[in-house]
C-alpha positions as CSV (number, residue, x, y, z in Angstrom):
1,M,2.9,-20.7,-13.3
2,A,3.0,-23.9,-15.3
3,A,6.7,-23.6,-16.0
4,V,7.7,-23.0,-12.3
5,R,5.3,-25.7,-11.1
6,A,7.2,-28.1,-13.4
7,A,10.4,-26.9,-11.8
8,G,9.2,-27.9,-8.3
9,V,8.0,-24.5,-7.2
10,P,4.8,-24.7,-5.0
11,V,2.1,-22.9,-6.9
12,P,-1.6,-23.7,-7.3
13,E,-2.3,-26.1,-10.2
14,L,-3.6,-24.1,-13.2
15,Y,-6.8,-25.7,-14.6
16,D,-7.8,-23.1,-17.2
17,H,-7.1,-19.6,-18.4
18,G,-8.0,-17.3,-21.2
19,Q,-9.2,-13.9,-22.5
20,E,-12.6,-12.5,-23.2
21,A,-14.7,-15.5,-21.8
22,L,-16.1,-13.2,-19.1
23,G,-16.4,-10.2,-21.3
24,P,-14.2,-7.8,-23.3
25,G,-10.8,-7.3,-21.7
26,R,-11.5,-9.6,-18.8
27,A,-8.9,-12.3,-18.6
28,Y,-9.3,-15.1,-16.1
29,L,-7.4,-17.9,-14.3
30,L,-9.1,-21.0,-12.8
31,M,-6.7,-22.6,-10.3
32,E,-6.5,-25.0,-7.4
33,R,-7.7,-23.8,-4.0
34,L,-5.1,-24.1,-1.3
35,D,-5.5,-23.7,2.4
36,G,-3.3,-21.3,4.4
37,E,-2.7,-17.8,5.4
38,T,-1.4,-14.8,3.5
39,I,-2.1,-11.8,5.8
40,P,1.4,-10.6,7.0
41,R,0.4,-9.5,10.5
42,R,-1.0,-12.9,11.2
43,L,2.0,-14.8,9.7
44,L,4.4,-12.7,11.7
45,R,2.7,-12.6,15.1
46,D,0.1,-15.4,15.5
47,E,1.2,-18.4,17.6
48,A,-0.3,-20.7,15.0
49,Y,2.6,-20.0,12.7
50,A,5.4,-19.9,15.3
51,A,6.7,-23.3,14.2
52,A,6.7,-22.3,10.5
53,R,8.5,-19.0,10.8
54,P,12.1,-20.1,11.7
55,G,12.5,-22.2,8.5
56,L,10.8,-19.8,6.0
57,A,13.8,-17.7,5.0
58,R,15.9,-20.8,4.0
59,R,12.9,-22.4,2.2
60,L,12.1,-19.2,0.3
61,G,15.8,-18.9,-0.8
62,E,15.5,-22.5,-2.2
63,I,12.3,-21.6,-4.0
64,L,13.7,-18.5,-5.5
65,A,16.7,-20.4,-6.8
66,R,14.3,-22.9,-8.5
67,I,12.4,-20.0,-10.1
68,H,15.6,-18.4,-11.3
69,R,16.8,-21.6,-12.9
70,V,13.8,-21.9,-15.2
71,D,14.8,-21.1,-18.7
72,P,13.1,-17.8,-19.6
73,D,12.9,-19.0,-23.2
74,S,10.5,-21.6,-22.1
75,V,7.9,-19.0,-21.0
76,P,6.5,-17.3,-24.1
77,G,5.7,-13.6,-24.0
78,L,7.8,-12.6,-21.0
79,P,8.5,-8.8,-21.1
80,M,12.2,-7.9,-20.8
81,V,12.6,-5.3,-18.0
82,D,15.7,-3.4,-17.1
83,A,15.0,-2.6,-13.4
84,L,16.7,0.8,-13.1
85,S,15.4,2.1,-16.4
86,Q,11.9,1.1,-15.3
87,A,12.4,3.1,-12.1
88,F,13.6,6.2,-13.9
89,G,10.7,5.8,-16.3
90,L,8.1,5.6,-13.5
91,Y,9.6,8.7,-11.8
92,E,9.7,10.7,-15.0
93,D,6.1,9.8,-15.8
94,F,4.9,11.6,-12.7
95,A,6.6,14.8,-13.5
96,E,6.6,15.4,-9.8
97,P,9.9,16.5,-8.2
98,R,10.9,14.5,-5.2
99,P,14.3,15.4,-3.8
100,A,14.6,12.3,-1.6
101,L,14.0,10.0,-4.6
102,E,16.4,12.0,-6.7
103,I,19.1,11.2,-4.1
104,G,18.1,7.5,-4.1
105,L,18.0,7.2,-7.9
106,R,21.3,9.0,-8.3
107,W,23.0,6.6,-5.8
108,L,21.5,3.6,-7.6
109,A,22.7,4.8,-11.0
110,K,26.2,5.5,-9.6
111,H,26.6,2.2,-7.7
112,R,24.8,-0.2,-10.0
113,P,26.3,-3.7,-9.9
114,R,26.9,-5.9,-12.9
115,P,23.8,-7.9,-13.9
116,S,23.9,-11.4,-12.4
117,A,22.0,-13.1,-15.2
118,D,19.2,-12.9,-17.7
119,G,16.5,-15.0,-16.0
120,L,12.9,-15.5,-15.0
121,V,12.0,-13.0,-12.2
122,H,8.8,-13.3,-10.1
123,G,8.7,-9.5,-9.6
124,D,6.7,-9.4,-6.4
125,F,8.1,-12.1,-4.2
126,R,7.3,-11.0,-0.7
127,T,5.3,-11.6,2.5
128,G,1.7,-11.2,1.5
129,N,2.1,-13.0,-1.8
130,L,2.8,-16.3,-0.1
131,I,0.4,-18.9,1.3
132,V,1.8,-20.3,4.6
133,G,0.4,-23.0,6.7
134,Q,1.3,-24.1,10.2
135,D,3.8,-26.5,8.6
136,G,5.5,-23.9,6.4
137,L,5.2,-22.6,2.8
138,R,2.4,-23.9,0.7
139,A,2.4,-21.7,-2.4
140,V,3.7,-18.7,-4.1
141,L,1.1,-16.3,-5.5
142,D,0.7,-13.2,-7.7
143,W,2.7,-13.8,-10.8
144,E,1.4,-10.8,-12.8
145,L,4.7,-8.9,-12.5
146,A,6.8,-11.9,-13.8
147,H,9.3,-10.8,-16.3
148,R,12.7,-11.4,-17.8
149,G,15.6,-9.6,-16.1
150,D,18.1,-9.7,-13.3
151,P,16.9,-12.4,-10.7
152,M,18.6,-10.5,-7.9
153,L,15.6,-8.2,-7.9
154,D,13.6,-11.0,-6.1
155,L,16.1,-11.4,-3.3
156,G,16.3,-7.6,-2.7
157,W,12.5,-7.2,-2.9
158,L,11.9,-9.9,-0.3
159,C,14.2,-8.0,2.1
160,T,13.0,-4.5,1.4
161,K,12.0,-2.8,4.6
162,V,8.3,-2.3,3.8
163,W,7.8,-6.0,3.5
164,R,9.0,-6.6,7.0
165,F,5.8,-5.1,8.3
166,G,7.4,-3.5,11.4
167,S,9.5,-6.5,12.3
168,A,13.3,-6.3,12.9
169,S,13.9,-9.5,10.9
170,P,15.2,-8.4,7.4
171,V,13.8,-11.3,5.3
172,G,10.1,-10.8,5.1
173,G,9.8,-9.9,8.8
174,F,10.6,-13.5,9.8
175,G,14.2,-14.5,8.9
176,T,17.8,-13.6,8.4
177,R,19.8,-12.9,5.3
178,P,22.3,-15.7,6.0
179,D,19.4,-18.2,6.1
180,L,17.9,-16.8,2.9
181,M,21.3,-17.0,1.1
182,S,22.0,-20.5,2.4
183,G,18.7,-21.7,1.0
184,Y,19.4,-20.0,-2.3
185,A,22.7,-21.7,-2.6
186,E,21.2,-25.1,-1.7
187,G,18.6,-24.6,-4.4
188,G,21.4,-24.1,-7.0
189,G,21.6,-20.3,-7.1
190,I,24.6,-18.1,-6.6
191,P,23.9,-15.7,-3.8
192,P,24.8,-12.0,-4.3
193,D,27.6,-10.3,-2.4
194,E,26.7,-7.9,0.4
195,A,27.0,-4.8,-1.7
196,T,24.8,-6.2,-4.5
197,Q,22.2,-7.2,-2.0
198,R,22.2,-3.8,-0.4
199,W,21.8,-2.2,-3.9
200,W,18.7,-4.3,-4.6
201,E,17.2,-3.6,-1.2
202,L,17.5,0.1,-1.7
203,Y,16.2,-0.3,-5.2
204,G,13.2,-2.1,-3.7
205,T,12.5,0.9,-1.4
206,V,12.7,3.4,-4.3
207,R,10.5,1.1,-6.4
208,W,7.8,0.8,-3.8
209,A,7.8,4.6,-3.4
210,L,7.2,4.9,-7.1
211,L,4.5,2.2,-7.1
212,C,2.7,3.9,-4.2
213,R,2.6,7.1,-6.2
214,R,1.4,5.3,-9.3
215,Q,-1.4,3.6,-7.3
216,A,-2.4,7.0,-5.9
217,A,-2.5,8.4,-9.5
218,R,-5.2,5.9,-10.3
219,Y,-7.3,7.5,-7.6
220,L,-6.3,11.1,-8.5
221,S,-7.3,10.6,-12.1
222,D,-10.8,9.4,-11.0
223,A,-10.0,6.0,-12.7
224,E,-10.7,4.1,-9.5
225,P,-12.5,5.6,-6.4
226,S,-10.6,3.6,-3.7
227,I,-9.8,4.8,-0.2
228,E,-6.9,2.3,-0.2
229,L,-5.3,3.9,-3.3
230,A,-5.8,7.4,-2.0
231,V,-4.0,6.6,1.3
232,L,-1.1,4.9,-0.6
233,G,-0.2,8.3,-1.9
234,R,0.7,9.3,1.6
235,R,3.0,6.3,2.1
236,V,5.5,7.6,-0.4
237,C,7.3,9.7,2.3
238,E,7.8,6.5,4.3
239,Q,9.9,5.1,1.5
240,E,11.7,8.5,1.1
241,Y,12.8,8.4,4.7
242,D,13.8,4.8,4.3
243,V,16.0,5.8,1.3
244,L,17.8,8.4,3.5
245,L,18.0,5.8,6.3
246,A,19.6,3.2,4.1
247,L,22.2,5.6,2.7
248,G,23.2,6.8,6.2
249,H,21.6,10.2,5.8
250,A,19.1,9.8,8.6
251,A,18.6,7.8,11.8
252,P,15.5,6.6,13.6
253,V,13.9,9.3,15.6
254,T,10.8,9.4,17.9
255,I,8.3,12.1,17.1
256,A,5.2,12.6,19.2
257,D,1.9,12.2,17.3
258,P,0.4,15.7,17.1
259,L,-3.1,14.2,17.7
260,E,-2.0,12.9,21.1
261,S,-1.1,16.3,22.4
262,T,-3.5,18.6,24.2
263,V,-5.0,21.2,21.8
264,S,-6.8,24.2,23.2
265,P,-10.4,24.6,22.0
266,A,-10.9,26.9,18.9
267,T,-12.0,30.4,19.8
268,A,-14.1,30.7,16.6
269,P,-17.8,31.1,17.2
270,H,-18.8,27.5,16.5
271,D,-20.5,25.0,18.8
272,Q,-19.0,22.0,20.4
273,P,-17.6,19.5,19.5
274,T,-14.9,21.3,17.6
275,G,-13.8,20.3,14.1
276,P,-11.1,17.9,15.5
277,G,-13.7,16.5,17.9
278,L,-16.0,15.7,15.0
279,L,-13.2,14.0,13.0
280,R,-12.4,11.9,16.1
281,A,-16.1,10.9,16.3
282,V,-16.0,9.8,12.7
283,R,-12.8,7.8,13.3
284,E,-14.4,6.1,16.3
285,F,-17.5,5.2,14.2
286,L,-15.4,3.7,11.4
287,T,-13.2,1.6,13.7
288,T,-15.9,0.3,16.0
289,E,-19.4,0.2,14.4
290,V,-18.4,0.0,10.7
291,A,-15.4,-2.3,11.3
292,A,-17.7,-4.8,13.2
293,T,-19.9,-5.4,10.1
294,D,-17.7,-7.7,8.0
295,P,-14.0,-8.4,7.5
296,R,-13.7,-6.5,4.1
297,L,-15.3,-3.4,5.5
298,A,-13.2,-3.7,8.6
299,F,-10.0,-3.3,6.6
300,H,-11.3,-0.4,4.6
301,A,-12.7,1.2,7.8
302,R,-9.2,1.1,9.3
303,V,-7.8,2.7,6.1
304,A,-10.4,5.4,6.2
305,A,-9.8,6.1,9.8
306,N,-6.1,6.5,9.0
307,A,-6.9,8.9,6.2
308,L,-8.8,11.1,8.7
309,R,-5.8,11.1,11.1
310,I,-3.6,12.3,8.2
311,A,-6.0,15.0,7.4
312,E,-6.2,16.1,11.0
313,R,-2.5,16.3,11.4
314,E,-2.1,18.2,8.1
315,A,-4.7,20.8,9.2
316,L,-2.7,21.4,12.4
317,L,0.7,21.5,10.9
318,A,0.6,22.3,7.2
319,P,1.0,26.1,7.4
320,G,4.1,25.9,9.6
321,H,5.6,23.1,7.4
322,A,5.0,25.2,4.3
323,R,6.9,28.1,5.8
324,D,9.8,25.9,6.9
325,H,10.1,24.2,3.6
326,Q,10.3,27.5,1.7
327,A,12.9,28.7,4.1
328,R,15.0,25.6,3.5
329,L,14.8,26.0,-0.3
330,A,15.7,29.6,-0.1
331,T,18.8,28.8,2.0
332,L,19.9,26.5,-0.8
333,G,19.2,29.1,-3.5
334,C,16.3,27.1,-5.0
335,A,12.9,28.5,-5.8
336,D,11.0,25.1,-5.5
337,D,11.4,21.4,-5.3
338,A,11.9,21.2,-9.1
339,G,15.0,23.4,-8.8
340,L,16.4,21.4,-5.9
341,C,15.9,18.1,-7.9
342,A,17.6,19.6,-10.9
343,A,20.6,20.6,-8.7
344,I,20.8,17.1,-7.2
345,R,20.7,15.6,-10.6
346,D,23.3,17.8,-12.2
347,G,25.6,18.0,-9.2
348,S,25.5,21.8,-8.9
349,L,24.9,21.7,-5.2
350,D,27.4,18.9,-4.5
351,H,29.7,21.4,-2.7
352,R,26.8,21.8,-0.2
353,F,25.6,18.2,-0.2
354,D,25.4,18.1,3.6
355,D,23.0,21.1,3.5
356,V,21.0,19.5,0.8
357,I,20.6,16.3,2.9
358,A,19.7,18.3,6.0
359,A,17.0,20.1,4.1
360,V,15.6,17.0,2.4
361,R,15.6,15.1,5.7
362,A,13.8,17.8,7.6
363,T,11.1,18.1,4.9
364,T,10.7,14.3,4.8
365,I,10.3,14.3,8.6
366,D,7.6,16.9,8.3
367,K,5.7,14.8,5.8
368,L,6.0,11.8,8.0
369,T,4.9,13.6,11.1
370,V,1.6,14.2,9.2
371,A,1.4,10.8,7.4
372,N,2.7,8.3,9.9
373,P,4.9,9.6,12.8
374,G,5.5,6.1,14.1
375,H,7.4,5.2,11.0
376,L,10.3,7.5,11.9
377,A,11.3,5.4,14.9
378,R,11.7,2.1,12.9
379,P,15.3,1.2,12.2
380,G,16.5,0.1,8.8
């Protein structure tokens, strides 16, 4: 933070930092307080930031160029990260076969561009990690993933679909790639060609899928009882579909939310309301009464209500989805997802690649129909 501030990057002034002062293993930063907004849905939709949005992409390009021009040798202790090796490492750590990510990782390995430079990389430069005021950018936050590597990661990450938050604008949900690249050139950077930028944006999608799964692992291991971390595990399939979308193996499709269809009352000898009715009552309680208590609880109440929706859809659809999935694997001659992943990796099903894509796409659509059916309709 000190190094980039000296290079003209807007970051809070760092007053103090250290280890252990607050207790064993508890590092701290004491920094300047800056006014502004970070919440993406407000930045992208509120009228208060309408004047700031048009110039943000160009400004962020200029700021990224300033970051990337900082000599990494001037920042002691920076870890050296090879982006693709890190992605493969994260995937292998889970020991969980995911055919859609196998397809994405295989494409990334085959089409990897030459490194642009060995430079300082922010590592998480995106909407949500920026303080924006009505007059424009005020600060860049969240430097804990800073490392030494290929600076093009930051340009691709900023444009990764997930960080557009449902907007059609590719740069952070508010701008265009030409504006971003113009700002990057004005700041002294060399913009990537179109193919390189596409590679890094797809890498960003694969990376976020892996990070979602890693966050869910914190919950699954009982290390952190967080509803937010639990639900992140069900967002992996969003990125899997976006991988297929980016590679031309899928297209936006509208799927009706199963919870919005009329379901006949259960015939089992239980009183009313039915199980789905009780779940709906809990969702309404979370999103009305609990959400009205304070802003922090409101956010987690919305996350919890979404978790209930996922569970409801899964209860309705899981048995049929399981049968369909096994039938697709059998058609491909695979006993399970691990066998399919191995075949994708070693190329033994390349002669039936269209069939593989069809099977993976269908299964990913099933997963999204449960986790977030609206995501399927969003274009790349």
